[in-house]
C-alpha positions, 0 to 999 in steps of 0.5 A: 810424583803424581801430586806435587806440593806448592813451594813453601807448603811443607813447613808443617808436617807430621811431627808438628801435629798434636795427638789426634782424637779423630782422623777423618778421611773423606776418600782415598785419593793421594792428596787425601790419603798419603801413605807416608803421612797417614802411616806416620800418624798412626800412633797419634790417632785415637780413632778414624772415621772414613768412607766405606772401603777406605779401611782396607788401606788403613788396615794394610798400613798397620791401623788397628781395625778397632779404631776405624769407623767406616760409614756409608752415606746416611750411616752414623757413629758416635766417636770421642763424644761426637756424632759423625754422619756420612753424606753424599758428595759428587766426586770419585775415588781411586788409586793408581789405575783402580777407580771407585773401589771405595766410597767418597763422602762428606761428613756432618760432625755434631757435638752437644753445642756445634755442628760442622760440615766437612765437604771433602771433594765435590762438584756443586749440586743440589745435595748441598741444599738437601743436606743443609735442610736436613740438618738445619744449618751449620756453625762451620762448613769446610769446603774445597775451593781450589784445584779446579778446571772448567773441564772438572766442574762435575767433581770440583767446585769453582771458588764462586760455587764454594760460596754458593754451596756454603749458602745452600748449607746455611752455614754461619762461617765458611772455611775454604780448603784444598787450595794451599797445599797441592798443585793439581790444576793450572791456576796460580797458588793464591787465585782460589782464596782470592776468588772465594774471599771476593765471592763471600764478601759479595754474598755476605757469608763470613769466612775464615782462612787459617794458615796450614796447621793453625788451630781455630776455635769456634765461638772465638775470633776466627783467623781472617788475615790475608796471610797469603799476600805477605 
């Protein structure tokens, strides 16, 4: 009852998902760690990478501890041939009335040929530039651009700040997320993606915006259609 989905956003679900090599959980908020969804995915997931403290939820829900990799900021683990490193974010954690019992993180995913940044939830701050400098830029940055409010500016970014973060990270391509599924703020459904697209064009940053459930493959033509307008 706390986290409602936008109308039409439930057309893709657990049964539509393929087997998952690595499930990444950035923090334990309900829109990132849903009990029914994550429990139903258990048999499809080979490994989990998550922020420290999140494993307690997963193990309680039936996940084997052997396939969970909990990381603190700055820690790394090699999982499924990929190097995962946890990094800072400007957010918080908590379920029900309990807050900050676990950590919130962003993650760097490095393969032999590519490097991806997964921002999780975060307000805009200097950590984006720090991470961009430390890791030498990214092929793709997955950043939140929705569910914002000026009163929440320390924990969520405005769409224009998402583009500033992408520039600070020195990414080749921006993938904006966290706007099309859950309704947590007062803005219209399509407003975040329209604003972030406009800001990316002005800044000269390539942007890709796949539909929910659509697969993207780096080094190919990435989805760029304005499907939300149809």
